[in-house]
CHARMM internal coordinates of N, CA and C (Angstrom, degrees):
IC EDIT
DIST 1 N 1 CA 1.4398
DIST 1 CA 1 C 1.5241
ANGL 1 N 1 CA 1 C 108.76
DIST 1 C 2 N 1.3008
ANGL 1 CA 1 C 2 N 116.69
DIHE 1 N 1 CA 1 C 2 N 132.80
DIST 2 N 2 CA 1.4609
ANGL 1 C 2 N 2 CA 122.30
DIHE 1 CA 1 C 2 N 2 CA -178.19
DIST 2 CA 2 C 1.5219
ANGL 2 N 2 CA 2 C 110.38
DIHE 1 C 2 N 2 CA 2 C -87.15
DIST 2 C 3 N 1.3343
ANGL 2 CA 2 C 3 N 115.83
DIHE 2 N 2 CA 2 C 3 N 128.62
DIST 3 N 3 CA 1.4700
ANGL 2 C 3 N 3 CA 121.13
DIHE 2 CA 2 C 3 N 3 CA 179.02
DIST 3 CA 3 C 1.5169
ANGL 3 N 3 CA 3 C 109.71
DIHE 2 C 3 N 3 CA 3 C -103.47
DIST 3 C 4 N 1.3310
ANGL 3 CA 3 C 4 N 115.69
DIHE 3 N 3 CA 3 C 4 N 145.38
DIST 4 N 4 CA 1.4564
ANGL 3 C 4 N 4 CA 120.57
DIHE 3 CA 3 C 4 N 4 CA 177.01
DIST 4 CA 4 C 1.5204
ANGL 4 N 4 CA 4 C 110.61
DIHE 3 C 4 N 4 CA 4 C -74.19
DIST 4 C 5 N 1.3056
ANGL 4 CA 4 C 5 N 117.19
DIHE 4 N 4 CA 4 C 5 N 149.53
DIST 5 N 5 CA 1.4709
ANGL 4 C 5 N 5 CA 119.53
DIHE 4 CA 4 C 5 N 5 CA 174.98
DIST 5 CA 5 C 1.5318
ANGL 5 N 5 CA 5 C 110.89
DIHE 4 C 5 N 5 CA 5 C -62.23
DIST 5 C 6 N 1.3173
ANGL 5 CA 5 C 6 N 115.85
DIHE 5 N 5 CA 5 C 6 N 155.99
DIST 6 N 6 CA 1.4586
ANGL 5 C 6 N 6 CA 121.61
DIHE 5 CA 5 C 6 N 6 CA -175.54
DIST 6 CA 6 C 1.5229
ANGL 6 N 6 CA 6 C 111.80
DIHE 5 C 6 N 6 CA 6 C -59.85
DIST 6 C 7 N 1.3125
ANGL 6 CA 6 C 7 N 118.31
DIHE 6 N 6 CA 6 C 7 N -39.36
DIST 7 N 7 CA 1.4652
ANGL 6 C 7 N 7 CA 120.63
DIHE 6 CA 6 C 7 N 7 CA -178.28
DIST 7 CA 7 C 1.5265
ANGL 7 N 7 CA 7 C 111.33
DIHE 6 C 7 N 7 CA 7 C -64.58
DIST 7 C 8 N 1.3248
ANGL 7 CA 7 C 8 N 117.50
DIHE 7 N 7 CA 7 C 8 N -39.37
DIST 8 N 8 CA 1.4666
ANGL 7 C 8 N 8 CA 120.43
DIHE 7 CA 7 C 8 N 8 CA 178.49
DIST 8 CA 8 C 1.5204
ANGL 8 N 8 CA 8 C 110.06
DIHE 7 C 8 N 8 CA 8 C -68.73
DIST 8 C 9 N 1.3262
ANGL 8 CA 8 C 9 N 117.33
DIHE 8 N 8 CA 8 C 9 N -42.15
DIST 9 N 9 CA 1.4712
ANGL 8 C 9 N 9 CA 119.84
DIHE 8 CA 8 C 9 N 9 CA 177.75
DIST 9 CA 9 C 1.5232
ANGL 9 N 9 CA 9 C 110.99
DIHE 8 C 9 N 9 CA 9 C -60.85
DIST 9 C 10 N 1.3338
ANGL 9 CA 9 C 10 N 117.05
DIHE 9 N 9 CA 9 C 10 N -38.48
DIST 10 N 10 CA 1.4544
ANGL 9 C 10 N 10 CA 121.12
DIHE 9 CA 9 C 10 N 10 CA 179.24
DIST 10 CA 10 C 1.5246
ANGL 10 N 10 CA 10 C 110.70
DIHE 9 C 10 N 10 CA 10 C -64.20
DIST 10 C 11 N 1.3399
ANGL 10 CA 10 C 11 N 117.36
DIHE 10 N 10 CA 10 C 11 N -45.37
DIST 11 N 11 CA 1.4586
ANGL 10 C 11 N 11 CA 120.61
DIHE 10 CA 10 C 11 N 11 CA 179.54
DIST 11 CA 11 C 1.5292
ANGL 11 N 11 CA 11 C 111.74
DIHE 10 C 11 N 11 CA 11 C -66.80
DIST 11 C 12 N 1.3148
ANGL 11 CA 11 C 12 N 118.01
DIHE 11 N 11 CA 11 C 12 N -38.70
DIST 12 N 12 CA 1.4643
ANGL 11 C 12 N 12 CA 121.19
DIHE 11 CA 11 C 12 N 12 CA 178.34
DIST 12 CA 12 C 1.5257
ANGL 12 N 12 CA 12 C 110.16
DIHE 11 C 12 N 12 CA 12 C -65.22
DIST 12 C 13 N 1.3245
ANGL 12 CA 12 C 13 N 116.96
DIHE 12 N 12 CA 12 C 13 N -43.12
DIST 13 N 13 CA 1.4630
ANGL 12 C 13 N 13 CA 120.91
DIHE 12 CA 12 C 13 N 13 CA 177.62
DIST 13 CA 13 C 1.5200
ANGL 13 N 13 CA 13 C 111.16
DIHE 12 C 13 N 13 CA 13 C -62.38
DIST 13 C 14 N 1.3176
ANGL 13 CA 13 C 14 N 117.26
DIHE 13 N 13 CA 13 C 14 N -43.73
DIST 14 N 14 CA 1.4657
ANGL 13 C 14 N 14 CA 120.98
DIHE 13 CA 13 C 14 N 14 CA 178.34
DIST 14 CA 14 C 1.5233
ANGL 14 N 14 CA 14 C 111.35
DIHE 13 C 14 N 14 CA 14 C -63.12
DIST 14 C 15 N 1.3296
ANGL 14 CA 14 C 15 N 117.21
DIHE 14 N 14 CA 14 C 15 N -40.27
DIST 15 N 15 CA 1.4647
ANGL 14 C 15 N 15 CA 120.62
DIHE 14 CA 14 C 15 N 15 CA 178.73
DIST 15 CA 15 C 1.5216
ANGL 15 N 15 CA 15 C 111.31
DIHE 14 C 15 N 15 CA 15 C -65.74
DIST 15 C 16 N 1.3239
ANGL 15 CA 15 C 16 N 117.12
DIHE 15 N 15 CA 15 C 16 N -40.06
DIST 16 N 16 CA 1.4687
ANGL 15 C 16 N 16 CA 120.11
DIHE 15 CA 15 C 16 N 16 CA 177.99
DIST 16 CA 16 C 1.5219
ANGL 16 N 16 CA 16 C 111.52
DIHE 15 C 16 N 16 CA 16 C -65.77
DIST 16 C 17 N 1.3225
ANGL 16 CA 16 C 17 N 117.02
DIHE 16 N 16 CA 16 C 17 N -42.36
DIST 17 N 17 CA 1.4617
ANGL 16 C 17 N 17 CA 120.02
DIHE 16 CA 16 C 17 N 17 CA 177.57
DIST 17 CA 17 C 1.5202
ANGL 17 N 17 CA 17 C 111.55
DIHE 16 C 17 N 17 CA 17 C -63.35
DIST 17 C 18 N 1.3272
ANGL 17 CA 17 C 18 N 117.34
DIHE 17 N 17 CA 17 C 18 N -39.19
DIST 18 N 18 CA 1.4552
ANGL 17 C 18 N 18 CA 121.54
DIHE 17 CA 17 C 18 N 18 CA 177.89
DIST 18 CA 18 C 1.5275
ANGL 18 N 18 CA 18 C 110.85
DIHE 17 C 18 N 18 CA 18 C -65.01
DIST 18 C 19 N 1.3317
ANGL 18 CA 18 C 19 N 117.15
DIHE 18 N 18 CA 18 C 19 N -41.60
DIST 19 N 19 CA 1.4621
ANGL 18 C 19 N 19 CA 120.49
DIHE 18 CA 18 C 19 N 19 CA 179.08
DIST 19 CA 19 C 1.5305
ANGL 19 N 19 CA 19 C 111.30
DIHE 18 C 19 N 19 CA 19 C -65.25
DIST 19 C 20 N 1.3259
ANGL 19 CA 19 C 20 N 116.71
DIHE 19 N 19 CA 19 C 20 N -39.88
DIST 20 N 20 CA 1.4638
ANGL 19 C 20 N 20 CA 120.29
DIHE 19 CA 19 C 20 N 20 CA 178.54
DIST 20 CA 20 C 1.5178
ANGL 20 N 20 CA 20 C 110.41
DIHE 19 C 20 N 20 CA 20 C -67.55
DIST 20 C 21 N 1.3241
ANGL 20 CA 20 C 21 N 117.37
DIHE 20 N 20 CA 20 C 21 N -43.36
DIST 21 N 21 CA 1.4611
ANGL 20 C 21 N 21 CA 121.21
DIHE 20 CA 20 C 21 N 21 CA -179.50
DIST 21 CA 21 C 1.5253
ANGL 21 N 21 CA 21 C 111.40
DIHE 20 C 21 N 21 CA 21 C -66.63
DIST 21 C 22 N 1.3199
ANGL 21 CA 21 C 22 N 118.89
DIHE 21 N 21 CA 21 C 22 N -32.08
DIST 22 N 22 CA 1.4608
ANGL 21 C 22 N 22 CA 121.59
DIHE 21 CA 21 C 22 N 22 CA 179.44
DIST 22 CA 22 C 1.5217
ANGL 22 N 22 CA 22 C 110.98
DIHE 21 C 22 N 22 CA 22 C -65.45
DIST 22 C 23 N 1.3086
ANGL 22 CA 22 C 23 N 117.69
DIHE 22 N 22 CA 22 C 23 N -31.86
DIST 23 N 23 CA 1.4621
ANGL 22 C 23 N 23 CA 120.71
DIHE 22 CA 22 C 23 N 23 CA 177.94
DIST 23 CA 23 C 1.5110
ANGL 23 N 23 CA 23 C 112.67
DIHE 22 C 23 N 23 CA 23 C -72.94
DIST 23 C 24 N 1.3256
ANGL 23 CA 23 C 24 N 118.23
DIHE 23 N 23 CA 23 C 24 N -19.24
DIST 24 N 24 CA 1.4606
ANGL 23 C 24 N 24 CA 121.98
DIHE 23 CA 23 C 24 N 24 CA -177.90
DIST 24 CA 24 C 1.5222
ANGL 24 N 24 CA 24 C 113.02
DIHE 23 C 24 N 24 CA 24 C -90.53
DIST 24 C 25 N 1.3118
ANGL 24 CA 24 C 25 N 118.65
DIHE 24 N 24 CA 24 C 25 N -6.16
DIST 25 N 25 CA 1.4568
ANGL 24 C 25 N 25 CA 120.59
DIHE 24 CA 24 C 25 N 25 CA -172.76
DIST 25 CA 25 C 1.5182
ANGL 25 N 25 CA 25 C 113.02
DIHE 24 C 25 N 25 CA 25 C -73.53
DIST 25 C 26 N 1.3235
ANGL 25 CA 25 C 26 N 118.85
DIHE 25 N 25 CA 25 C 26 N -34.97
DIST 26 N 26 CA 1.4527
ANGL 25 C 26 N 26 CA 120.98
DIHE 25 CA 25 C 26 N 26 CA -172.95
DIST 26 CA 26 C 1.5206
ANGL 26 N 26 CA 26 C 112.79
DIHE 25 C 26 N 26 CA 26 C -87.55
DIST 26 C 27 N 1.2846
ANGL 26 CA 26 C 27 N 118.72
DIHE 26 N 26 CA 26 C 27 N -33.84
DIST 27 N 27 CA 1.4593
ANGL 26 C 27 N 27 CA 119.68
DIHE 26 CA 26 C 27 N 27 CA 178.15
DIST 27 CA 27 C 1.5056
ANGL 27 N 27 CA 27 C 112.86
DIHE 26 C 27 N 27 CA 27 C 113.90
DIST 27 C 28 N 1.3096
ANGL 27 CA 27 C 28 N 115.15
DIHE 27 N 27 CA 27 C 28 N -125.14
DIST 28 N 28 CA 1.4609
ANGL 27 C 28 N 28 CA 121.42
DIHE 27 CA 27 C 28 N 28 CA -169.01
DIST 28 CA 28 C 1.5233
ANGL 28 N 28 CA 28 C 113.09
DIHE 27 C 28 N 28 CA 28 C -75.22
DIST 28 C 29 N 1.3072
ANGL 28 CA 28 C 29 N 115.28
DIHE 28 N 28 CA 28 C 29 N 133.90
DIST 29 N 29 CA 1.4540
ANGL 28 C 29 N 29 CA 120.01
DIHE 28 CA 28 C 29 N 29 CA 170.45
DIST 29 CA 29 C 1.5178
ANGL 29 N 29 CA 29 C 110.60
DIHE 28 C 29 N 29 CA 29 C -89.55
DIST 29 C 30 N 1.3264
ANGL 29 CA 29 C 30 N 116.04
DIHE 29 N 29 CA 29 C 30 N -30.63
DIST 30 N 30 CA 1.4596
ANGL 29 C 30 N 30 CA 122.18
DIHE 29 CA 29 C 30 N 30 CA 179.08
DIST 30 CA 30 C 1.5213
ANGL 30 N 30 CA 30 C 107.68
DIHE 29 C 30 N 30 CA 30 C -126.33
DIST 30 C 31 N 1.3200
ANGL 30 CA 30 C 31 N 116.44
DIHE 30 N 30 CA 30 C 31 N 125.82
DIST 31 N 31 CA 1.4559
ANGL 30 C 31 N 31 CA 121.89
DIHE 30 CA 30 C 31 N 31 CA 179.54
DIST 31 CA 31 C 1.5263
ANGL 31 N 31 CA 31 C 108.18
DIHE 30 C 31 N 31 CA 31 C -90.54
DIST 31 C 32 N 1.3217
ANGL 31 CA 31 C 32 N 116.56
DIHE 31 N 31 CA 31 C 32 N 119.89
DIST 32 N 32 CA 1.4600
ANGL 31 C 32 N 32 CA 120.66
DIHE 31 CA 31 C 32 N 32 CA -178.83
DIST 32 CA 32 C 1.5175
ANGL 32 N 32 CA 32 C 111.93
DIHE 31 C 32 N 32 CA 32 C -84.55
DIST 32 C 33 N 1.3175
ANGL 32 CA 32 C 33 N 118.24
DIHE 32 N 32 CA 32 C 33 N 8.85
DIST 33 N 33 CA 1.4564
ANGL 32 C 33 N 33 CA 122.38
DIHE 32 CA 32 C 33 N 33 CA -178.60
DIST 33 CA 33 C 1.5096
ANGL 33 N 33 CA 33 C 113.79
DIHE 32 C 33 N 33 CA 33 C -70.87
DIST 33 C 34 N 1.2991
ANGL 33 CA 33 C 34 N 118.80
DIHE 33 N 33 CA 33 C 34 N -17.21
DIST 34 N 34 CA 1.4515
ANGL 33 C 34 N 34 CA 121.49
DIHE 33 CA 33 C 34 N 34 CA 175.67
DIST 34 CA 34 C 1.5134
ANGL 34 N 34 CA 34 C 114.23
DIHE 33 C 34 N 34 CA 34 C 102.03
DIST 34 C 35 N 1.3131
ANGL 34 CA 34 C 35 N 119.09
DIHE 34 N 34 CA 34 C 35 N -0.40
DIST 35 N 35 CA 1.4581
ANGL 34 C 35 N 35 CA 120.18
DIHE 34 CA 34 C 35 N 35 CA 178.62
DIST 35 CA 35 C 1.5161
ANGL 35 N 35 CA 35 C 110.21
DIHE 34 C 35 N 35 CA 35 C -74.45
DIST 35 C 36 N 1.2999
ANGL 35 CA 35 C 36 N 116.21
DIHE 35 N 35 CA 35 C 36 N 135.44
DIST 36 N 36 CA 1.4729
ANGL 35 C 36 N 36 CA 124.00
DIHE 35 CA 35 C 36 N 36 CA 178.88
DIST 36 CA 36 C 1.5279
ANGL 36 N 36 CA 36 C 112.25
DIHE 35 C 36 N 36 CA 36 C 56.22
DIST 36 C 37 N 1.3166
ANGL 36 CA 36 C 37 N 117.96
DIHE 36 N 36 CA 36 C 37 N 32.08
DIST 37 N 37 CA 1.4533
ANGL 36 C 37 N 37 CA 121.07
DIHE 36 CA 36 C 37 N 37 CA 174.99
DIST 37 CA 37 C 1.5011
ANGL 37 N 37 CA 37 C 115.90
DIHE 36 C 37 N 37 CA 37 C 77.91
DIST 37 C 38 N 1.3188
ANGL 37 CA 37 C 38 N 118.33
DIHE 37 N 37 CA 37 C 38 N 9.64
DIST 38 N 38 CA 1.4566
ANGL 37 C 38 N 38 CA 119.53
DIHE 37 CA 37 C 38 N 38 CA -176.26
DIST 38 CA 38 C 1.5182
ANGL 38 N 38 CA 38 C 112.56
DIHE 37 C 38 N 38 CA 38 C -78.14
DIST 38 C 39 N 1.3187
ANGL 38 CA 38 C 39 N 118.80
DIHE 38 N 38 CA 38 C 39 N -14.06
DIST 39 N 39 CA 1.4601
ANGL 38 C 39 N 39 CA 120.09
DIHE 38 CA 38 C 39 N 39 CA 175.28
DIST 39 CA 39 C 1.5224
ANGL 39 N 39 CA 39 C 110.63
DIHE 38 C 39 N 39 CA 39 C -63.21
DIST 39 C 40 N 1.3231
ANGL 39 CA 39 C 40 N 116.08
DIHE 39 N 39 CA 39 C 40 N -41.70
DIST 40 N 40 CA 1.4558
ANGL 39 C 40 N 40 CA 120.98
DIHE 39 CA 39 C 40 N 40 CA 176.97
DIST 40 CA 40 C 1.5135
ANGL 40 N 40 CA 40 C 111.86
DIHE 39 C 40 N 40 CA 40 C -67.61
DIST 40 C 41 N 1.3222
ANGL 40 CA 40 C 41 N 116.33
DIHE 40 N 40 CA 40 C 41 N -39.25
DIST 41 N 41 CA 1.4644
ANGL 40 C 41 N 41 CA 120.48
DIHE 40 CA 40 C 41 N 41 CA 178.16
DIST 41 CA 41 C 1.5171
ANGL 41 N 41 CA 41 C 110.64
DIHE 40 C 41 N 41 CA 41 C -63.94
DIST 41 C 42 N 1.3295
ANGL 41 CA 41 C 42 N 116.88
DIHE 41 N 41 CA 41 C 42 N -40.37
DIST 42 N 42 CA 1.4657
ANGL 41 C 42 N 42 CA 120.07
DIHE 41 CA 41 C 42 N 42 CA 178.75
DIST 42 CA 42 C 1.5229
ANGL 42 N 42 CA 42 C 110.68
DIHE 41 C 42 N 42 CA 42 C -62.34
DIST 42 C 43 N 1.3314
ANGL 42 CA 42 C 43 N 117.27
DIHE 42 N 42 CA 42 C 43 N -40.38
DIST 43 N 43 CA 1.4665
ANGL 42 C 43 N 43 CA 120.30
DIHE 42 CA 42 C 43 N 43 CA 178.32
DIST 43 CA 43 C 1.5195
ANGL 43 N 43 CA 43 C 111.12
DIHE 42 C 43 N 43 CA 43 C -64.79
DIST 43 C 44 N 1.3169
ANGL 43 CA 43 C 44 N 117.05
DIHE 43 N 43 CA 43 C 44 N -44.14
DIST 44 N 44 CA 1.4647
ANGL 43 C 44 N 44 CA 120.75
DIHE 43 CA 43 C 44 N 44 CA -179.70
DIST 44 CA 44 C 1.5275
ANGL 44 N 44 CA 44 C 110.20
DIHE 43 C 44 N 44 CA 44 C -63.15
DIST 44 C 45 N 1.3387
ANGL 44 CA 44 C 45 N 117.49
DIHE 44 N 44 CA 44 C 45 N -42.69
DIST 45 N 45 CA 1.4683
ANGL 44 C 45 N 45 CA 120.09
DIHE 44 CA 44 C 45 N 45 CA 178.28
DIST 45 CA 45 C 1.5244
ANGL 45 N 45 CA 45 C 111.41
DIHE 44 C 45 N 45 CA 45 C -64.65
DIST 45 C 46 N 1.3285
ANGL 45 CA 45 C 46 N 117.30
DIHE 45 N 45 CA 45 C 46 N -40.42
DIST 46 N 46 CA 1.4640
ANGL 45 C 46 N 46 CA 120.52
DIHE 45 CA 45 C 46 N 46 CA 177.63
DIST 46 CA 46 C 1.5307
ANGL 46 N 46 CA 46 C 110.41
DIHE 45 C 46 N 46 CA 46 C -61.85
DIST 46 C 47 N 1.3337
ANGL 46 CA 46 C 47 N 117.12
DIHE 46 N 46 CA 46 C 47 N -45.90
DIST 47 N 47 CA 1.4609
ANGL 46 C 47 N 47 CA 120.52
DIHE 46 CA 46 C 47 N 47 CA 178.74
DIST 47 CA 47 C 1.5248
ANGL 47 N 47 CA 47 C 110.83
DIHE 46 C 47 N 47 CA 47 C -62.22
DIST 47 C 48 N 1.3301
ANGL 47 CA 47 C 48 N 117.17
DIHE 47 N 47 CA 47 C 48 N -39.20
DIST 48 N 48 CA 1.4608
ANGL 47 C 48 N 48 CA 121.43
DIHE 47 CA 47 C 48 N 48 CA 179.33
DIST 48 CA 48 C 1.5311
ANGL 48 N 48 CA 48 C 111.15
DIHE 47 C 48 N 48 CA 48 C -64.09
DIST 48 C 49 N 1.3390
ANGL 48 CA 48 C 49 N 117.09
DIHE 48 N 48 CA 48 C 49 N -43.84
DIST 49 N 49 CA 1.4632
ANGL 48 C 49 N 49 CA 119.82
DIHE 48 CA 48 C 49 N 49 CA 179.65
DIST 49 CA 49 C 1.5265
ANGL 49 N 49 CA 49 C 111.51
DIHE 48 C 49 N 49 CA 49 C -67.13
DIST 49 C 50 N 1.3308
ANGL 49 CA 49 C 50 N 117.39
DIHE 49 N 49 CA 49 C 50 N -36.39
DIST 50 N 50 CA 1.4640
ANGL 49 C 50 N 50 CA 119.37
DIHE 49 CA 49 C 50 N 50 CA 175.43
DIST 50 CA 50 C 1.5207
ANGL 50 N 50 CA 50 C 110.60
DIHE 49 C 50 N 50 CA 50 C -65.14
DIST 50 C 51 N 1.3162
ANGL 50 CA 50 C 51 N 117.47
DIHE 50 N 50 CA 50 C 51 N -39.56
DIST 51 N 51 CA 1.4642
ANGL 50 C 51 N 51 CA 121.32
DIHE 50 CA 50 C 51 N 51 CA 178.12
DIST 51 CA 51 C 1.5308
ANGL 51 N 51 CA 51 C 110.40
DIHE 50 C 51 N 51 CA 51 C -62.03
DIST 51 C 52 N 1.3259
ANGL 51 CA 51 C 52 N 116.99
DIHE 51 N 51 CA 51 C 52 N -43.99
DIST 52 N 52 CA 1.4654
ANGL 51 C 52 N 52 CA 120.64
DIHE 51 CA 51 C 52 N 52 CA 177.69
DIST 52 CA 52 C 1.5217
ANGL 52 N 52 CA 52 C 110.70
DIHE 51 C 52 N 52 CA 52 C -62.50
DIST 52 C 53 N 1.3416
ANGL 52 CA 52 C 53 N 117.18
DIHE 52 N 52 CA 52 C 53 N -42.64
DIST 53 N 53 CA 1.4561
ANGL 52 C 53 N 53 CA 121.47
DIHE 52 CA 52 C 53 N 53 CA -179.33
DIST 53 CA 53 C 1.5278
ANGL 53 N 53 CA 53 C 110.82
DIHE 52 C 53 N 53 CA 53 C -62.81
DIST 53 C 54 N 1.3238
ANGL 53 CA 53 C 54 N 117.42
DIHE 53 N 53 CA 53 C 54 N -46.56
DIST 54 N 54 CA 1.4734
ANGL 53 C 54 N 54 CA 121.09
DIHE 53 CA 53 C 54 N 54 CA -179.24
DIST 54 CA 54 C 1.5272
ANGL 54 N 54 CA 54 C 110.56
DIHE 53 C 54 N 54 CA 54 C -66.13
DIST 54 C 55 N 1.3311
ANGL 54 CA 54 C 55 N 116.94
DIHE 54 N 54 CA 54 C 55 N -40.62
DIST 55 N 55 CA 1.4687
ANGL 54 C 55 N 55 CA 120.08
DIHE 54 CA 54 C 55 N 55 CA 177.84
DIST 55 CA 55 C 1.5257
ANGL 55 N 55 CA 55 C 110.56
DIHE 54 C 55 N 55 CA 55 C -63.24
DIST 55 C 56 N 1.3367
ANGL 55 CA 55 C 56 N 117.25
DIHE 55 N 55 CA 55 C 56 N -38.21
DIST 56 N 56 CA 1.4634
ANGL 55 C 56 N 56 CA 120.21
DIHE 55 CA 55 C 56 N 56 CA 178.35
DIST 56 CA 56 C 1.5236
ANGL 56 N 56 CA 56 C 111.05
DIHE 55 C 56 N 56 CA 56 C -65.27
DIST 56 C 57 N 1.3370
ANGL 56 CA 56 C 57 N 116.99
DIHE 56 N 56 CA 56 C 57 N -38.50
DIST 57 N 57 CA 1.4666
ANGL 56 C 57 N 57 CA 119.60
DIHE 56 CA 56 C 57 N 57 CA 177.48
DIST 57 CA 57 C 1.5210
ANGL 57 N 57 CA 57 C 111.64
DIHE 56 C 57 N 57 CA 57 C -62.44
DIST 57 C 58 N 1.3503
ANGL 57 CA 57 C 58 N 116.80
DIHE 57 N 57 CA 57 C 58 N -44.96
DIST 58 N 58 CA 1.4604
ANGL 57 C 58 N 58 CA 120.07
DIHE 57 CA 57 C 58 N 58 CA 178.43
DIST 58 CA 58 C 1.5222
ANGL 58 N 58 CA 58 C 111.18
DIHE 57 C 58 N 58 CA 58 C -64.35
DIST 58 C 59 N 1.3407
ANGL 58 CA 58 C 59 N 116.79
DIHE 58 N 58 CA 58 C 59 N -39.46
DIST 59 N 59 CA 1.4592
ANGL 58 C 59 N 59 CA 120.14
DIHE 58 CA 58 C 59 N 59 CA 179.42
DIST 59 CA 59 C 1.5280
ANGL 59 N 59 CA 59 C 110.65
DIHE 58 C 59 N 59 CA 59 C -64.50
DIST 59 C 60 N 1.3269
ANGL 59 CA 59 C 60 N 117.05
DIHE 59 N 59 CA 59 C 60 N -44.87
DIST 60 N 60 CA 1.4655
ANGL 59 C 60 N 60 CA 119.94
DIHE 59 CA 59 C 60 N 60 CA 179.93
DIST 60 CA 60 C 1.5233
ANGL 60 N 60 CA 60 C 111.49
DIHE 59 C 60 N 60 CA 60 C -64.18
DIST 60 C 61 N 1.3327
ANGL 60 CA 60 C 61 N 117.26
DIHE 60 N 60 CA 60 C 61 N -36.55
DIST 61 N 61 CA 1.4538
ANGL 60 C 61 N 61 CA 120.03
DIHE 60 CA 60 C 61 N 61 CA 177.71
DIST 61 CA 61 C 1.5230
ANGL 61 N 61 CA 61 C 110.57
DIHE 60 C 61 N 61 CA 61 C -67.62
DIST 61 C 62 N 1.3179
ANGL 61 CA 61 C 62 N 116.30
DIHE 61 N 61 CA 61 C 62 N -38.42
DIST 62 N 62 CA 1.4622
ANGL 61 C 62 N 62 CA 120.38
DIHE 61 CA 61 C 62 N 62 CA 179.01
DIST 62 CA 62 C 1.5269
ANGL 62 N 62 CA 62 C 110.70
DIHE 61 C 62 N 62 CA 62 C -64.45
DIST 62 C 63 N 1.3393
ANGL 62 CA 62 C 63 N 116.79
DIHE 62 N 62 CA 62 C 63 N -42.17
DIST 63 N 63 CA 1.4650
ANGL 62 C 63 N 63 CA 120.90
DIHE 62 CA 62 C 63 N 63 CA 177.83
DIST 63 CA 63 C 1.5248
ANGL 63 N 63 CA 63 C 109.91
DIHE 62 C 63 N 63 CA 63 C -63.00
DIST 63 C 64 N 1.3265
ANGL 63 CA 63 C 64 N 117.04
DIHE 63 N 63 CA 63 C 64 N -42.43
DIST 64 N 64 CA 1.4652
ANGL 63 C 64 N 64 CA 120.59
DIHE 63 CA 63 C 64 N 64 CA 179.41
DIST 64 CA 64 C 1.5187
ANGL 64 N 64 CA 64 C 110.72
DIHE 63 C 64 N 64 CA 64 C -62.26
DIST 64 C 65 N 1.3270
ANGL 64 CA 64 C 65 N 117.27
DIHE 64 N 64 CA 64 C 65 N -41.40
DIST 65 N 65 CA 1.4683
ANGL 64 C 65 N 65 CA 120.50
DIHE 64 CA 64 C 65 N 65 CA 179.37
DIST 65 CA 65 C 1.5276
ANGL 65 N 65 CA 65 C 111.02
DIHE 64 C 65 N 65 CA 65 C -64.30
DIST 65 C 66 N 1.3190
ANGL 65 CA 65 C 66 N 116.72
DIHE 65 N 65 CA 65 C 66 N -42.22
DIST 66 N 66 CA 1.4636
ANGL 65 C 66 N 66 CA 119.64
DIHE 65 CA 65 C 66 N 66 CA -179.73
DIST 66 CA 66 C 1.5188
ANGL 66 N 66 CA 66 C 111.59
DIHE 65 C 66 N 66 CA 66 C -64.70
DIST 66 C 67 N 1.3230
ANGL 66 CA 66 C 67 N 117.24
DIHE 66 N 66 CA 66 C 67 N -40.03
DIST 67 N 67 CA 1.4622
ANGL 66 C 67 N 67 CA 120.27
DIHE 66 CA 66 C 67 N 67 CA -179.12
DIST 67 CA 67 C 1.5165
ANGL 67 N 67 CA 67 C 112.42
DIHE 66 C 67 N 67 CA 67 C -70.18
DIST 67 C 68 N 1.3257
ANGL 67 CA 67 C 68 N 116.69
DIHE 67 N 67 CA 67 C 68 N -31.07
DIST 68 N 68 CA 1.4622
ANGL 67 C 68 N 68 CA 118.69
DIHE 67 CA 67 C 68 N 68 CA -178.81
DIST 68 CA 68 C 1.5197
ANGL 68 N 68 CA 68 C 112.60
DIHE 67 C 68 N 68 CA 68 C -90.60
DIST 68 C 69 N 1.3313
ANGL 68 CA 68 C 69 N 117.34
DIHE 68 N 68 CA 68 C 69 N -3.15
DIST 69 N 69 CA 1.4670
ANGL 68 C 69 N 69 CA 120.36
DIHE 68 CA 68 C 69 N 69 CA 177.80
DIST 69 CA 69 C 1.5141
ANGL 69 N 69 CA 69 C 114.08
DIHE 68 C 69 N 69 CA 69 C 82.04
DIST 69 C 70 N 1.3216
ANGL 69 CA 69 C 70 N 118.39
DIHE 69 N 69 CA 69 C 70 N 19.85
DIST 70 N 70 CA 1.4641
ANGL 69 C 70 N 70 CA 122.24
DIHE 69 CA 69 C 70 N 70 CA -179.20
DIST 70 CA 70 C 1.5178
ANGL 70 N 70 CA 70 C 111.41
DIHE 69 C 70 N 70 CA 70 C -95.80
DIST 70 C 71 N 1.3085
ANGL 70 CA 70 C 71 N 119.64
DIHE 70 N 70 CA 70 C 71 N 25.48
DIST 71 N 71 CA 1.4562
ANGL 70 C 71 N 71 CA 122.27
DIHE 70 CA 70 C 71 N 71 CA -176.25
DIST 71 CA 71 C 1.5326
ANGL 71 N 71 CA 71 C 109.82
DIHE 70 C 71 N 71 CA 71 C -66.59
DIST 71 C 72 N 1.3413
ANGL 71 CA 71 C 72 N 116.74
DIHE 71 N 71 CA 71 C 72 N 107.77
DIST 72 N 72 CA 1.4646
ANGL 71 C 72 N 72 CA 121.16
DIHE 71 CA 71 C 72 N 72 CA -176.10
DIST 72 CA 72 C 1.5095
ANGL 72 N 72 CA 72 C 112.56
DIHE 71 C 72 N 72 CA 72 C -91.21
DIST 72 C 73 N 1.3677
ANGL 72 CA 72 C 73 N 118.63
DIHE 72 N 72 CA 72 C 73 N -10.77
DIST 73 N 73 CA 1.4556
ANGL 72 C 73 N 73 CA 120.58
DIHE 72 CA 72 C 73 N 73 CA -178.14
DIST 73 CA 73 C 1.5276
ANGL 73 N 73 CA 73 C 112.53
DIHE 72 C 73 N 73 CA 73 C -81.40
DIST 73 C 74 N 1.3067
ANGL 73 CA 73 C 74 N 117.91
DIHE 73 N 73 CA 73 C 74 N -16.65
DIST 74 N 74 CA 1.4537
ANGL 73 C 74 N 74 CA 120.97
DIHE 73 CA 73 C 74 N 74 CA -178.82
DIST 74 CA 74 C 1.5268
ANGL 74 N 74 CA 74 C 110.39
DIHE 73 C 74 N 74 CA 74 C -74.61
DIST 74 C 75 N 1.3486
ANGL 74 CA 74 C 75 N 116.46
DIHE 74 N 74 CA 74 C 75 N 142.11
DIST 75 N 75 CA 1.4797
ANGL 74 C 75 N 75 CA 119.27
DIHE 74 CA 74 C 75 N 75 CA -179.80
DIST 75 CA 75 C 1.4998
ANGL 75 N 75 CA 75 C 114.09
DIHE 74 C 75 N 75 CA 75 C -71.48
END
COOR INIT
IC SEED 1 N 1 CA 1 C
IC BUILD
């Protein structure tokens, strides 16, 4: 596997951090105040992110069980 030189990795990391930080400067993408129906959208997005978080927890627990040999679903 070919690895990038350290200088390129440093510049790529800096560019990614800058891109992520640029998205945080303005603030809210969805206003939960209820104007133009965005209160409902904010609730749906919150529920969606909680669903992803809970699914990730179950997935990580399942991976941990498989690696440790605690698989209880097998006959």
